[in-house]
N, C-alpha and C positions, 0 to 999 in steps of 0.2 A: 314335150321333146320336139325339136325342130323336125319339119316334114322332110327336108332334104337330108341325105346321109351326113352325119356329123363329121366335122373336121377336128381332130385332136392333135394339139402340138405337144410333143414330149421332148424335154430338153435334159440331157444327161451330160456328164463331163468326164466319166471314167468307166472302166470295164464293169465294175460292180453295178453301176447305174444302168448300163446297157443290159445287163442280165435281168435286173428288176423290171426295166422297161419292156423287155421282150415278153416276160411272163404276163405283164399287165396287158399288152396287146393281144396275147392269146386269149386271155379271159374276156376282154372287151369284144373280140370277134365272136366268141362263143355266145355272148349275151346279146350283141347288137347285129350280128351277121357280118358278112364280108364287105359291105359297102362303105365302111368307115375309111376316111382319108386320114393318113398319119403324116405329119411333117415334124421338123425340129432338128435336134442334134443327137445322133446316136452312132453306135458302132455296128459291127458286123451282124449281131443278133437282131437288132431292131430293123436294120435296113433289109435283112433277109425276109422279114415279115411285112415289108411294104412301106416302111417309113422312108420318106424322102428327107435326107439329111442336108442341112444348109451348107455344111462343109465337113471335112474329115474330123471326127471327134478327137483324134490324136493331137490336133493342134492345141487343145486345151487340157489334155490328160497328162499333166505333169505332177511330179511329187518332189517335195523338198524346196526349201527357200531359194537356194541358188538356181535351181532349174526354173522356178516360177519367175524370178527376177530376169533371167536370161530371155525368157519368152514373153515377158509382160506386155510389150507393145502389141504383139500378135494377139494375146489373150484379150486385151482391151478392145482391139479391133473386132474380134469375134463376138464379144458381148454386144456391141452396137449393131453388128451385122445380124445377129440372132434376133435382137429386138425388132429391127426393121422388117426382117423376113417373117417373123411370127405375126406381126400386126398386119402385114400385107396378105398373109394367108387367111386372115379372118377366122381364127379357130373358135369353136364353141367352148373350149376349155384349154388352159395351159397347164401341163403337168411338169413340175421341175423335180429332178431326182438327185438327191445328195449333192456332193461337190458344191457346197454353199457359196464359196468365193466366186464361182462362175454363175451357177444357176440362180442364186438369189439376186445377183446384180442384174440379170436379165429380168427377173420377175418384178423388181422394183420399178424398172423403166417401163415395162409393159403396163403395169398398173397406173403409172402416171400418164401415159399417153393413150391407153385404151382401158379405162377403168371398168368397162362393161364385161371384159373377158374374165371369167372365174379362174382363179389360180389354185391348184392343188399342189401341195408340197409332199414329196414322198421321201421319207427318212428325216427325222428330226435332228437338227444340230444338238450337240450335247449341252444344252442350256442348264441341265441339272448339275453339270460338273464345271462349267466354265462360261463366263459372260452370260449370266441369266437375263440381263437386259435385252438380249436378242429376242427373247420370246415375245415381249410386248411389241417390239419393233416389227416382228414378223406378222403380227396380227393386222398390220396396215396393208400388206400386199399379199398375204396368203389367206385364202378363205377356208380351206380345209387342209388339215395336216394328217398324213398317214404315218403312224409311229410303229417302229419295229420292236419296241420294248414296252411291256405292260404297265410300267409305272409312269410312262411319259404323258399320257393324257392328264393325269392328276397334277403333274409338275407344270404343264402349260396352263391349266386352269388356275393354279395358285399364282403363277407369274404373269397372268394376263395375256397369254399367248393365243394363237388361233384355235379354233375348234379342232380337237385332235381325236383321232380314231386309232385304236390299237388294231393292227391288221396282221399280227403275227410276224415271226422272224424266219428267214430262210433256213437258218441253222436248226431251228426247232423242227421244221418239216423234213429235214434231211438228217436227223440225229442218228438214224439207223446206220448210216455210213461211218459213224464214229464209234459205234458200239460193237464189242467183240461177239463173234459167233462162238459156238462151243469149241473150246480148245485153243482159241486165238490168244487169250490172255492167260498165261500160266498161273498156277496157284501161288499164294504168298510164300509158301514153304520152299519154292524154287529159288536157289541161290542166284540164278541168272535173271533176276527181275529186271524190269526196264524203267529207267528214270528218264522222262522227257525234259529237255532243257530248251526253253523258248525265250530267247533274249530280246525279241521284238522284231517288227517288220520294217522298221525305219533305221537308217544308218546311225542317226543320233542316239537312238535307244541302245543299239548294239555297242556303240562307243562307251556309253555310260555303264552298261551292265555286264558286258562279256567277261571282264577280268574278275569281278566279284563272284559271278556265277561259276567261273573256273575254280576259284578258291573253295567255293561251297562244295562242288563236286568232289574235289580232292579230299575234303574232310569226310564226306559220306563214304567214299571208297575205302577209307582207312578201316572202317568197320565192316564194309560190304564189298570185298575185293572182286567178287564175281558179278557185281552189278553192271548192267549194260547201260551206257549213256547214249541217248539218241537225240540229235538236234535237227529238227525240221527247219529248213531254211528256204527263203524265197530266192528265186533264181538270180535276180539282179544283185543280190547281196552275197552270193555264194563265195566269191573270191575274197571279199572282205572278211567274212566269217572264218573261212579256212585260214586266212592269215592270222586272225585274232586268236584262234584256238591253238595255233601252232606252239604256243608257249605253255599250254595247259599241261599239268602233270599227267593227266589221263585224257587221251584223245577220244572225243565223241564220234559216233557214227553219224555223219551228216547225210540227210536225205533231202531230195529236191522234188518239188511238184506236189500237186494236190493229192493224188492217189497214194503216194508214198507217205505223205503226212497223215492221211486218214488211217493207213495201215499201222503207222506208229502209235496213233492214239488208241487203236484197238488192242495193241500189245501192252500199253503202258500201265504201270502200277501206281505211279505218282509223277508229279511234275513240278518244276521250278519255272515260273513264267513271269514275263513282264506284264504289266497291266494292259488290258485291251480286250478286243473281241475274242482273243484266244482263250481267255478265262471262261467265256460262255461256252466255247467249243469243248473245253475240258470238262466243264460242269455237266453238259449234256452227255458226254462220253462216260461220266461216272468216275473220272480220274481225280483223286484228291490232290490238292495243289497248295503251294505257297506262292504268293504273288508279291513282286517287288517293283519299285519304280524309282528312278532318279530323275529329277527335273533338270533343265538346262541352266546355264550360267545366269541367264536373266532372272529367272524365278528364284534362284538361290539368294538373290539380293533382298527378297521380301523377308520381313521379320517372321511372319507366320506362314510357313509353307502350306500348312493344312488348308488355309483359306483358298488356295488354288482349286481345291476339289470340293469345297463346302459352300460355295457361293449360293447354291440353291438348297441348302439345308439337308444335303445328303451326308451321311457320316461314313461313307466308304467310297473308294475309287475302283472297286471290283464289281463288275456287272452282276454276277450271281448273288453276291451279298446284297446289292441294292434291290434286285428283283425279289429275293426271298425275304428281305427285311431282317437279315441276321448278320452276324459276323463269323459265320462258320468257316470262312476261308481267311487264314491269317494274311495280313497285308502290311507291307513295310515300305516306308517312304524316306528317300534320301539318306540321312545319317543313320536311320534305323536299319538300313540294309547291311547287315553284318554276316559274314560267312558262317560263324559259329552258331548264330541264332537260326539262320535258314537251314543249316545242316541238321541241327537237332530236331527240327520239325519234320524234315524230310525222312529222317531215319524212323520216326514214329509212324509216318504215313506209308512206309515201305514194309511195315510189319503189322501183324494183327493186333492192333492196340485200340483202346477206347477212343483215342483221338481220331484214328482213321475211321472207325465205325461211325462216329458222330458226324464227320464231314460227309462221308458217303451217303448216310441216311438223309442229310439235308439236301444233297444234290439230287436225290430221287424226286424231290418235290418240284424241280424245275419244269418238268413236263406238264404237270398239272397247272402250275401258275401261268405258263406261257401258251397253253393250248387254247385254240379258238373253239367255238361251238362245233360239235360233231359234224363232220362232212363239209366244213367250211375251210377253204384253203386261203393262204395269204393272197394269192393273185385274185381270187374271187372277192375277197373282202375289199381289196384295193379298188377293183373294178366297180363295185357297187357304189363307192363314194364318188368316183369320177362320173358315173352314170347319173347319180343324184344331182350333180352340177348341170348336166345336160338337160335334165328334166325341169330345171328351174327357169329355163329360157322362156 
């Protein structure tokens, strides 16, 4: 390890990356002491812990194609600014966190201009689901990769990606916030059971799924009139969702914010969800689910839609299914997304059936599969890999 206090450059591009980065800084300080110098690109959490940010992270924290295109000149400028500032800082290691369009653009250029700086990637792009060729390309400019999902090290090894370490998932460590305490989730005999409806966290997903989800809910309510429908929504899409559900036969209760969402998960008996991280949240909460997804107009033109999700030889697009190596959670893609089919399964999951018991039993294995060694936290596991790069100097 270098004799001077190390300099660690951490580059994130959005709120979730700032959260991961702040936990990493805490763990590094616990292991290395308070003399570490941090620079890079971060939000309020990392800067509060001493990171000197090259600019306000909000400049590059944009979602959606139109928003990215509108700010593209500034984002490109920030990429080159970050590269120049990172190299000038002379860091002992560069850590890039998620937001691959931004952070990987930085890492590629740093590697070309300063190949002596080790690069650690935190959060693997979904090479197992889309564009697997990225794995091999990453191995050129990423030395160590920190994965949030337990199957990702094997995927990268198979695809020729960088050396990959499973460091745990934040959801796994916070699963208790999703699980009901005694009395929070009513028994299945209660007619006022709760069905969660989760049409996605992106506007495009909501556009494609909201109507068919509304039709599905109507079919379920025909047989379960007292069923409560709860729809957790992200704040920036609240107006769009309220407008979209205004035509539903049965109006859902819309809840906003993280705490309200977690409370809804603790009450829920079953869920209808878009594919995404939410399926892992539901799985850790022990909520049986049906997962659906509709691709956009561009991918509809492909002859075999399943290839979108099978480039890396995975036979599922639902995270708990991939993690568990089963098809316990029913999943439906594009034309398969039919209200009568979804409704029939949801009715089974809302009553004490063999189908419900089987899925709930499978979901209980998620903890075991995702658990790190006893006493080992995600942030500690991530910090150890970063420190390992410092010790190679």
